[in-house]
N, C-alpha and C positions, 0 to 999 in steps of 0.2 A: 169338804172339799166341793161335794157335790152343789152345794147347796150356795156356795159361793160363784161356781164358776154359772149358776142359773140367776143369780142375781145381776152380775156382770154383764149379763147378755140381754136382761131385760131394762136396766138403765142405759143401755147403748139402742135400744129400740126408739125410734123417731115417734112412734105413734103413744107413746107412754112418759115423752121427756119434754115438757115444754121449752126447757132452752135451748134442746139441741134443737128442735125443729122451728123454732122461730129464728135460730142462725141461719139454719139449713136454708129459710122460704126468704132470709133478706137475702144473703148472698146470691141465690138462683135470682130472685127479683133486679138484684144490682147489675148481675150478668145478662141479663137477659134486656135492662134498660141500656146498658153498656154498648150491646151489640146493635139493638135497634139505632142508637144515635151514630155509631160509626158505619152502617149500612147505608143508612139514609144522606152521611157526608160523602163516603164514598161514591153513591149513586149521582149525588150531584157535582163531584167533583170529573166523573165521568165522562156525564153528558151536558154539566154545564149550561146557564140561562143563554138563550138566543138573545141575542138583541135584533130588536128589528128595525128594520131601514125602509121608513115609511117614505111614500114620495110626499115633498112639499112643494107649495106654489109658488114660483119663482117672486112672487108680488110678498111672501110671508117670510122671506129668510131673512137672515142678520141682513146683508146686503142685498137690498131687495133691488130685481130688474124690472122697472116699470115698461110699457109696451108703447 
């Protein structure tokens, strides 16, 4: 009985089981990537792109006004 419990605890160890550790690393990397994308999208949504309003010469406009 004691050997069975030791083997099951060793199988659950992330350092000794490559399948469990690779699955864990995969899920952590997906979560980190998703958190990064959502954080950047929310930052862009709150701040937004500020559209500049430059001064344009009257002779360069769509309907130019000449002096």
